[in-house]
C-alpha positions, -999 to 999 in steps of 0.1 A, spaced: 0 0 0 12 36 -6 33 52 21 14 77 42 30 110 47 19 137 72 11 161 43 -8 187 64 22 191 87 45 192 57 27 223 45 40 244 74 77 234 68 102 251 47 110 230 16 131 212 6 138 190 36 147 154 44 121 133 61 129 101 79 103 75 88 119 61 120 92 35 124 102 20 90 138 22 99 132 4 132 113 -24 113 143 -28 90 167 -30 119 145 -56 135 146 -78 104 184 -76 104 184 -87 140 161 -115 133 178 -129 102 214 -118 108 223 -111 144 203 -140 157 226 -163 137 257 -149 154 266 -126 125 282 -92 132 268 -63 112 286 -30 109 264 -2 97 282 17 68 281 52 83 289 67 49 253 59 38 239 83 64 257 98 95 226 115 109 227 112 147 191 101 150 198 73 126 230 63 145 212 63 178 188 36 165 217 16 149 235 16 182 204 5 202 199 -24 177 233 -38 186 251 -31 153 287 -19 149 300 7 125 320 6 93 340 37 86 360 50 56 374 82 72 389 94 104 360 118 109 335 89 106 354 72 134 350 103 155 313 106 147 308 69 157 326 75 190 305 106 196 274 87 189 282 62 216 297 33 197 324 13 214 358 12 195 357 -26 194 326 -22 172 344 -1 146 360 -13 114 380 12 93 382 6 55 393 29 27 419 28 0 435 61 9 438 65 46 459 94 56 485 92 84 463 113 107 433 91 100 453 60 109 465 77 141 428 84 149 420 47 146 451 38 167 441 63 193 408 46 199 421 10 196 394 2 170 383 -34 161 400 -35 128 419 -16 101 408 -31 67 441 -26 48 439 -24 10 475 -25 -1 509 -39 10 523 -4 14 494 5 37 504 -24 59 539 -11 61 528 25 69 503 12 95 530 -9 111 553 21 114 526 45 128 515 18 153 552 14 164 555 52 169 523 52 189 533 22 210 502 3 197 494 -31 182 471 -26 152 445 -52 146 442 -58 108 420 -74 82 435 -76 47 411 -65 20 414 -88 -10 400 -83 -44 380 -114 -54 373 -104 -90 336 -110 -87 312 -92 -111 286 -75 -89 262 -67 -118 257 -31 -107 266 4 -119 302 7 -130 308 36 -105 299 14 -75 315 -19 -86 345 -25 -63 356 -61 -66 370 -64 -101 406 -67 -110 407 -33 -125 392 -16 -95 413 5 -72 402 -14 -41 419 -43 -23 449 -65 -28 450 -88 -58 452 -124 -46 482 -129 -68 501 -108 -43 495 -132 -14 530 -146 -15 544 -112 -9 519 -106 19 529 -139 36 565 -129 32 559 -95 48 538 -105 78 566 -119 101 584 -85 99 554 -64 108 558 -64 146 531 -39 154 504 -56 133 481 -85 143 464 -100 114 430 -113 125 408 -114 94 403 -110 57 379 -84 41 359 -83 9 335 -59 -7 323 -64 -43 301 -33 -49 269 -15 -40 232 -17 -49 234 -54 -57 199 -69 -61 209 -103 -76 221 -127 -48 243 -148 -72 273 -125 -69 272 -130 -31 272 -168 -36 301 -164 -60 319 -143 -34 315 -171 -8 332 -195 -32 362 -171 -36 363 -165 2 365 -202 8 394 -207 -15 413 -177 0 408 -190 35 422 -223 25 452 -205 12 457 -187 45 454 -219 64 481 -235 42 504 -208 53 496 -214 90 475 -183 93 443 -188 113 417 -161 108 395 -150 137 370 -134 114 359 -129 78 343 -96 67 323 -102 35 313 -65 31 279 -53 22 264 -39 -10 229 -54 -8 205 -32 -27 170 -18 -23 140 -14 -46 141 21 -59 114 14 -85 87 3 -61 96 13 -25 61 7 -12 61 -29 -26 94 -37 -9 100 -13 20 125 -38 35 151 -58 16 148 -96 18 174 -100 46 163 -136 52 175 -146 17 206 -124 18 220 -138 51 208 -173 39 232 -171 10 262 -169 33 248 -194 57 245 -219 28 277 -211 8 303 -197 33 327 -223 49 329 -209 84 355 -224 107 348 -233 143 348 -202 165 352 -179 135 331 -147 133 314 -135 101 311 -97 97 290 -76 73 289 -40 63 254 -29 54 244 7 47 219 14 19 199 -17 26 193 -5 62 186 32 58 177 38 21 140 33 22 133 53 54 145 86 40 126 109 16 134 143 1 103 165 3 102 193 -22 77 219 -36 68 227 -72 81 262 -81 70 263 -118 54 242 -145 68 248 -179 51 236 -210 75 221 -236 70 208 -271 71 171 -262 69 172 -224 63 194 -195 88 205 -169 80 203 -132 106 226 -116 110 218 -79 130 235 -52 152 205 -44 182 199 -66 212 178 -71 227 197 -41 202 177 -20 202 144 -39 231 139 -63 224 102 -72 203 109 -103 230 132 -117 260 111 -107 247 75 -112 217 81 -135 196 67 -106 159 67 -110 141 76 -77 104 71 -74 86 105 -73 53 108 -55 30 138 -58 15 144 -23 -10 171 -30 -27 163 -63 -51 135 -74 -57 149 -109 -53 130 -141 -17 120 -150 5 141 -173 41 135 -185 68 155 -168 105 159 -166 111 166 -129 140 190 -126 157 211 -100 169 247 -98 206 241 -102 223 256 -132 232 222 -147 213 202 -172 222 171 -152 200 185 -123 172 163 -134 154 137 -111 133 119 -137 125 123 -174 92 115 -191 75 103 -159 37 101 -156 25 120 -125 -8 135 -114 -11 170 -129 8 194 -107 7 231 -101 29 257 -84 30 249 -47 23 212 -49 44 189 -26 64 160 -40 84 132 -22 115 119 -38 116 84 -24 144 61 -12 167 90 -3 178 78 31 212 66 18 236 89 0 212 118 0 218 140 30 255 129 34 263 138 -2 246 172 -2 267 202 -13 268 239 -12 270 243 -50 254 276 -61 258 287 -25 228 266 -15 222 263 22 221 229 38 185 219 43 169 205 75 160 170 84 127 161 102 116 128 117 83 109 119 82 110 157 83 148 157 63 159 126 
């Protein structure tokens, strides 16, 4: 059934703004707990998807950890009340200061993505008098069947260490006195709807783990990353991803050793559907072949359509008229500032409210001040 928005209350708020349905978010977290945490899996929320404090509060209360890709994200997680032993730190380009931040807090794991990074981390840990706990990110060369910009597990991607370099890794490890290798890490991409790539990943992980054991390296944990997608086309039909099937793939295909932990890094699949970008129609322009609905939200509030050619569902909240065809566009001085082209919507007029759906992930966090736009506010279902 269609999502119900508090439209009358929206009318009194300055648009555009982000609106988070915290009830829906809690329901999503409950499903992760039921199908993931209950099996003993460890789930780290990918804070890059949305670092809003209200979101983080519910994540922490649900018993999830945090996956970070910057030093500031580590500090945000600590500020939000997460324990350092819940924090994993990934990223292909960690600065020395960011590494020092992770060392300062004694985080759960540095997910290292190159042999040189291991050397730098070892040196910085030595200078700090610390022992750094490390997972090595390996590139499994698994096709994720997603947008090329968010594919991360192929040989030509910048992420991870190629398995062909494992002999060099094993040769290096005995000389890294301030590093403790406890796991291996993988991440093949983002917005993956087909579960087969995850099954393929499991097969690669099993082979890699065999290789580590042949070298006498026992792994305390395996981090299989995240990347599970959401239904952007029909968010009301699928408000929560099928976590039972997702975690079931790993339960079926991953060869987990006795006492070994399995870690995940889920972001978009947790927070994507609970967020919406609410906007107002500024003008309606009649074109030759289509009409333009010019709204007051732009690529500065949601860059995904411009960056990834993403198609977010658009709901008109204040019109039940017969449908017309529109290009829904924003006010930014770029032709790429277009949310949807040729979409059928109830006829709109100046002042009508629209909801751009599934904006909870990579919406607010990727907003910008281009055109000197001011950052817009966020509102929550328990306060509106």
